[in-house]
Kinemage of the C-alpha trace (Angstrom):
@kinemage 1
@onewidth
@group {chain A} dominant
@subgroup {mainchain}
@vectorlist {calphas} color= white
{ca unk a 1} P 120.400 14.986 35.997
{ca unk a 2} L 119.874 16.265 39.537
{ca unk a 3} L 116.546 17.663 40.687
{ca unk a 4} L 116.573 20.587 43.108
{ca unk a 5} L 113.526 21.155 45.312
{ca unk a 6} L 112.844 23.285 48.370
{ca unk a 7} L 112.124 21.371 51.562
{ca unk a 8} L 110.414 23.165 54.448
{ca unk a 9} L 111.263 26.562 52.988
{ca unk a 10} L 114.671 26.512 54.662
{ca unk a 11} L 117.233 25.306 52.179
{ca unk a 12} L 117.587 23.546 48.892
{ca unk a 13} L 118.214 19.823 48.813
{ca unk a 14} L 119.678 18.157 45.750
{ca unk a 15} L 117.865 14.981 44.784
{ca unk a 16} L 119.421 12.569 42.328
{ca unk a 17} L 117.726 9.825 40.350
{ca unk a 18} L 114.176 8.796 41.289
{ca unk a 19} L 113.662 5.489 43.047
{ca unk a 20} L 112.334 2.797 40.735
{ca unk a 21} L 108.857 1.340 41.386
{ca unk a 22} L 110.481 -1.926 42.439
{ca unk a 23} L 112.749 -0.091 44.877
{ca unk a 24} L 109.763 1.708 46.398
{ca unk a 25} L 107.908 -1.595 46.675
{ca unk a 26} L 110.771 -3.162 48.650
{ca unk a 27} L 110.913 -0.171 51.005
{ca unk a 28} L 107.421 0.835 52.071
{ca unk a 29} L 105.430 1.009 55.297
{ca unk a 30} L 104.376 -2.660 55.122
{ca unk a 31} L 107.473 -4.243 53.570
{ca unk a 32} L 111.199 -3.802 54.038
{ca unk a 33} L 113.385 -6.430 52.383
{ca unk a 34} L 117.131 -6.833 52.828
{ca unk a 35} L 119.737 -9.172 51.363
{ca unk a 36} L 122.385 -10.859 53.511
{ca unk a 37} L 125.663 -11.760 51.821
{ca unk a 38} L 128.188 -13.718 53.899
{ca unk a 39} L 131.888 -13.954 53.063
{ca unk a 40} L 133.810 -16.620 54.986
{ca unk a 41} L 137.589 -16.481 55.450
{ca unk a 42} L 140.150 -19.260 55.766
{ca unk a 43} L 142.390 -17.009 57.886
{ca unk a 44} L 141.639 -14.613 60.765
{ca unk a 45} L 140.152 -11.383 59.446
{ca unk a 46} L 142.120 -8.153 59.964
{ca unk a 47} L 139.716 -5.207 60.174
{ca unk a 48} L 142.404 -2.526 60.438
{ca unk a 49} L 141.933 -1.545 56.780
{ca unk a 50} L 138.145 -1.908 56.688
{ca unk a 51} L 137.457 1.846 56.621
{ca unk a 52} L 139.873 2.377 53.738
{ca unk a 53} L 138.341 -0.476 51.750
{ca unk a 54} L 134.821 0.844 52.283
{ca unk a 55} L 135.676 4.409 51.287
{ca unk a 56} L 137.981 3.584 48.368
{ca unk a 57} L 136.499 0.336 47.010
{ca unk a 58} L 132.933 -0.261 48.192
{ca unk a 59} L 131.341 3.199 48.047
{ca unk a 60} L 132.538 4.154 44.519
{ca unk a 61} L 130.892 1.055 43.019
{ca unk a 62} L 127.374 2.471 43.096
{ca unk a 63} L 126.174 6.006 43.975
{ca unk a 64} L 123.231 4.485 45.851
{ca unk a 65} L 125.678 3.195 48.467
{ca unk a 66} L 126.231 6.880 49.344
{ca unk a 67} L 122.571 7.900 49.126
{ca unk a 68} L 119.499 7.825 51.312
{ca unk a 69} L 115.900 7.553 50.163
{ca unk a 70} L 113.902 10.776 50.597
{ca unk a 71} L 110.352 11.759 49.699
{ca unk a 72} L 109.301 15.021 48.056
{ca unk a 73} L 106.067 16.960 48.585
{ca unk a 74} L 104.239 14.971 45.912
{ca unk a 75} L 105.109 11.641 47.515
{ca unk a 76} L 107.765 10.718 44.976
{ca unk a 77} L 110.910 9.081 46.320
{ca unk a 78} L 114.425 9.963 45.204
{ca unk a 79} L 117.996 9.037 46.052
{ca unk a 80} L 119.824 11.853 47.859
{ca unk a 81} L 123.633 11.839 48.044
{ca unk a 82} L 124.981 12.421 51.548
{ca unk a 83} L 128.320 12.443 53.286
{ca unk a 84} L 129.270 8.982 54.501
{ca unk a 85} L 130.807 8.133 57.841
{ca unk a 86} L 131.745 4.494 57.345
{ca unk a 87} L 132.186 3.881 61.068
{ca unk a 88} L 128.437 4.333 61.582
{ca unk a 89} L 127.727 1.361 59.332
{ca unk a 90} L 130.301 -1.139 60.627
{ca unk a 91} L 129.031 -3.477 63.331
{ca unk a 92} L 131.349 -5.757 65.339
{ca unk a 93} L 129.443 -8.045 67.738
{ca unk a 94} L 130.932 -9.299 70.984
{ca unk a 95} L 130.441 -12.965 71.852
{ca unk a 96} L 131.730 -14.766 74.974
{ca unk a 97} L 135.424 -15.595 74.731
{ca unk a 98} L 137.048 -19.019 74.784
{ca unk a 99} L 134.213 -21.068 73.284
{ca unk a 100} L 134.468 -23.864 70.737
{ca unk a 101} L 133.729 -23.295 67.029
{ca unk a 102} L 130.534 -25.314 67.423
{ca unk a 103} L 129.360 -22.961 70.174
{ca unk a 104} L 130.139 -19.939 68.025
{ca unk a 105} L 128.008 -21.509 65.292
{ca unk a 106} L 124.958 -21.017 67.509
{ca unk a 107} L 125.916 -17.457 68.412
{ca unk a 108} L 126.547 -16.644 64.758
{ca unk a 109} L 123.234 -18.109 63.587
{ca unk a 110} L 121.306 -16.302 66.334
{ca unk a 111} L 123.044 -13.071 65.384
{ca unk a 112} L 122.075 -13.546 61.732
{ca unk a 113} L 118.471 -14.241 62.710
{ca unk a 114} L 118.246 -11.052 64.751
{ca unk a 115} L 120.004 -9.050 62.041
{ca unk a 116} L 117.571 -10.290 59.406
{ca unk a 117} L 114.580 -9.062 61.415
{ca unk a 118} L 115.955 -5.658 62.397
{ca unk a 119} L 114.907 -3.046 59.807
{ca unk a 120} L 117.470 -0.627 58.453
{ca unk a 121} L 116.894 2.966 59.642
{ca unk a 122} L 115.399 5.144 56.912
{ca unk a 123} L 117.443 8.180 57.935
{ca unk a 124} L 120.741 6.418 57.214
{ca unk a 125} L 122.336 4.604 54.314
{ca unk a 126} L 120.513 1.386 53.503
{ca unk a 127} L 123.410 -0.981 54.146
{ca unk a 128} L 125.496 -2.347 57.002
{ca unk a 129} L 128.680 -4.408 57.262
{ca unk a 130} L 129.034 -6.828 60.172
{ca unk a 131} L 132.487 -8.173 61.041
{ca unk a 132} L 132.469 -11.515 62.873
{ca unk a 133} L 135.884 -12.180 64.412
{ca unk a 134} L 135.047 -15.527 65.988
{ca unk a 135} L 135.978 -18.884 64.495
{ca unk a 136} L 133.048 -21.072 63.520
{ca unk a 137} L 132.974 -24.559 62.064
{ca unk a 138} L 133.130 -23.121 58.547
{ca unk a 139} L 135.539 -20.187 58.787
{ca unk a 140} L 138.055 -18.322 60.928
{ca unk a 141} L 136.015 -15.168 60.463
{ca unk a 142} L 133.047 -13.856 58.508
{ca unk a 143} L 132.021 -10.638 56.830
{ca unk a 144} L 128.273 -10.050 56.505
{ca unk a 145} L 126.871 -7.467 54.106
{ca unk a 146} L 123.301 -6.396 54.853
{ca unk a 147} L 122.018 -4.578 51.771
{ca unk a 148} L 118.516 -3.246 51.328
{ca unk a 149} L 116.796 -4.741 48.295
{ca unk a 150} L 115.883 -1.275 47.013
{ca unk a 151} L 119.588 -0.695 46.274
{ca unk a 152} L 119.402 -3.217 43.445
{ca unk a 153} L 118.444 -6.729 42.458
{ca unk a 154} L 120.420 -9.794 43.436
{ca unk a 155} L 122.405 -9.905 40.196
{ca unk a 156} L 123.585 -6.286 40.343
{ca unk a 157} L 124.445 -6.467 44.045
{ca unk a 158} L 126.422 -9.686 43.594
{ca unk a 159} L 128.322 -8.111 40.698
{ca unk a 160} L 129.057 -5.103 42.901
{ca unk a 161} L 130.425 -7.239 45.724
{ca unk a 162} L 132.437 -9.481 43.397
{ca unk a 163} L 134.048 -6.397 41.872
{ca unk a 164} L 135.571 -5.706 45.303
{ca unk a 165} L 137.425 -9.024 45.290
{ca unk a 166} L 140.746 -9.980 43.732
{ca unk a 167} L 142.235 -13.223 42.543
{ca unk a 168} L 144.502 -14.900 45.084
{ca unk a 169} L 146.927 -16.215 42.457
{ca unk a 170} L 147.317 -12.918 40.591
{ca unk a 171} L 145.515 -9.806 41.923
{ca unk a 172} L 146.310 -7.884 38.730
{ca unk a 173} L 144.050 -10.166 36.674
{ca unk a 174} L 140.262 -9.661 36.675
{ca unk a 175} L 138.076 -12.049 38.622
{ca unk a 176} L 136.644 -14.724 36.319
{ca unk a 177} L 134.095 -17.500 36.706
{ca unk a 178} L 133.917 -20.842 34.875
{ca unk a 179} L 132.160 -20.643 31.510
{ca unk a 180} L 129.905 -23.409 30.257
{ca unk a 181} L 130.622 -24.102 26.609
{ca unk a 182} L 127.824 -25.725 24.683
{ca unk a 183} L 129.015 -27.172 21.401
{ca unk a 184} L 126.128 -27.045 18.938
{ca unk a 185} L 125.855 -28.013 15.331
{ca unk a 186} L 125.858 -25.216 12.756
{ca unk a 187} L 122.465 -23.553 12.456
{ca unk a 188} L 122.405 -24.018 8.689
{ca unk a 189} L 122.557 -27.796 9.065
{ca unk a 190} L 119.160 -29.174 7.860
{ca unk a 191} L 119.332 -32.004 10.394
{ca unk a 192} L 119.781 -29.589 13.290
{ca unk a 193} L 116.809 -27.497 12.096
{ca unk a 194} L 114.528 -30.528 11.806
{ca unk a 195} L 115.618 -31.905 15.180
{ca unk a 196} L 114.902 -28.518 16.776
{ca unk a 197} L 111.229 -28.471 15.718
{ca unk a 198} L 110.017 -30.859 18.472
{ca unk a 199} L 111.949 -28.866 21.048
{ca unk a 200} L 110.365 -25.596 19.882
{ca unk a 201} L 106.874 -27.113 19.960
{ca unk a 202} L 107.516 -28.527 23.426
{ca unk a 203} L 108.641 -25.116 24.708
{ca unk a 204} L 105.552 -23.442 23.241
{ca unk a 205} L 103.246 -26.058 24.772
{ca unk a 206} L 104.927 -25.803 28.178
{ca unk a 207} L 104.634 -22.010 28.070
{ca unk a 208} L 100.889 -22.176 27.392
{ca unk a 209} L 100.364 -24.805 30.092
{ca unk a 210} L 102.420 -22.916 32.688
{ca unk a 211} L 100.613 -19.660 31.941
{ca unk a 212} L 97.203 -21.310 32.186
{ca unk a 213} L 98.143 -23.138 35.379
{ca unk a 214} L 99.354 -19.873 36.929
{ca unk a 215} L 96.019 -18.200 36.116
{ca unk a 216} L 94.086 -21.096 37.664
{ca unk a 217} L 96.196 -21.171 40.840
{ca unk a 218} L 96.056 -17.413 41.334
{ca unk a 219} L 92.267 -17.331 40.840
{ca unk a 220} L 90.817 -20.582 42.184
{ca unk a 221} L 93.368 -22.939 43.736
{ca unk a 222} L 95.819 -22.682 46.624
{ca unk a 223} L 99.228 -24.268 47.014
{ca unk a 224} L 99.093 -27.609 48.756
{ca unk a 225} L 100.726 -27.962 52.146
{ca unk a 226} L 104.292 -29.232 52.123
{ca unk a 227} L 107.407 -29.058 54.324
{ca unk a 228} L 108.184 -25.777 52.553
{ca unk a 229} L 104.649 -24.322 52.459
{ca unk a 230} L 102.932 -24.801 55.838
{ca unk a 231} L 99.672 -23.153 54.825
{ca unk a 232} L 99.439 -21.242 58.116
{ca unk a 233} L 98.081 -17.734 57.702
{ca unk a 234} L 100.286 -14.907 58.920
{ca unk a 235} L 103.450 -16.987 58.722
{ca unk a 236} L 105.291 -14.122 57.062
{ca unk a 237} L 104.978 -12.118 60.298
{ca unk a 238} L 106.535 -14.773 62.541
{ca unk a 239} L 110.052 -14.469 63.867
{ca unk a 240} L 112.569 -16.257 61.657
{ca unk a 241} L 115.598 -18.295 62.599
{ca unk a 242} L 118.522 -18.693 60.192
{ca unk a 243} L 120.523 -21.903 60.395
{ca unk a 244} L 123.294 -23.279 58.201
{ca unk a 245} L 123.686 -26.926 57.248
{ca unk a 246} L 125.821 -28.761 54.692
{ca unk a 247} L 124.330 -31.466 52.449
{ca unk a 248} L 126.082 -33.985 50.252
{ca unk a 249} L 125.000 -34.329 46.629
{ca unk a 250} L 123.322 -37.660 47.430
{ca unk a 251} L 121.290 -35.987 50.178
{ca unk a 252} L 120.323 -33.193 47.769
{ca unk a 253} L 118.985 -35.808 45.346
{ca unk a 254} L 117.066 -37.491 48.174
{ca unk a 255} L 115.505 -34.153 49.181
{ca unk a 256} L 114.607 -33.549 45.551
{ca unk a 257} L 112.851 -36.911 45.388
{ca unk a 258} L 110.958 -36.508 48.688
{ca unk a 259} L 109.731 -32.948 48.098
{ca unk a 260} L 109.039 -33.405 44.375
{ca unk a 261} L 110.729 -30.091 43.623
{ca unk a 262} L 113.675 -28.956 41.554
{ca unk a 263} L 116.784 -28.136 43.567
{ca unk a 264} L 120.108 -26.963 42.183
{ca unk a 265} L 123.054 -29.214 43.004
{ca unk a 266} L 124.811 -27.172 45.632
{ca unk a 267} L 126.561 -28.066 48.853
{ca unk a 268} L 125.660 -25.126 51.072
{ca unk a 269} L 121.983 -24.440 51.701
{ca unk a 270} L 120.565 -21.849 54.099
{ca unk a 271} L 117.364 -22.814 55.854
{ca unk a 272} L 115.001 -20.048 57.007
{ca unk a 273} L 112.556 -21.319 59.618
{ca unk a 274} L 109.568 -19.538 61.110
{ca unk a 275} L 109.203 -20.176 64.819
């Protein structure tokens, strides 16, 4: 249900749903968090239909993509629907011509680093689309979505972007992902119930230990220094540099062993460095 309030005594402004506490937290005077989603293409990207795709496919996914965040007299924040001019939110950078893909890798990474640090203007929609038409080592072209975290969490935003895509083999079929099937014994099997008791006790014990350890670390202890946690104060305010590197599965396992941390087996990892 829309809320109508009077702003400045001049005209009525229609305010839609209130901004969630999490959304306000991610968009305040001391913190502004954005999510970068990069789509890489095997063929050169044709941007002639980009405006049509944004207006007909991207914007209808979520009303927040067509809304700005406004504040009422009591300090409460709401989403206000506005007219969208897609051209204002499409950015096409210009790099030097005739360079090698390796050289464009550096330009692309520097562009991402600068984009990550530039805050989104509060008077406009909280998203941008950057079209990279230069061939890098990984793709013929790239499409970068910069979405403010107040628009949604990572799961909802990824679902929104995936809903814009179609299957290459048959566009009429919905996009699907592999499903992990875990074949378990019937729950009424006495053996399966007995064998599950140690697992349940282990989960309960780990929960108590993790909760207690979290209380101790948040109250008395600090994280030890590591290649990931430098321990330097004010590191969150330093300029960041985004680089892309590809690891083999054997290298991932070696990193896991050296850092004593849990890493998912994935080939592409993005490294954010403070400099």
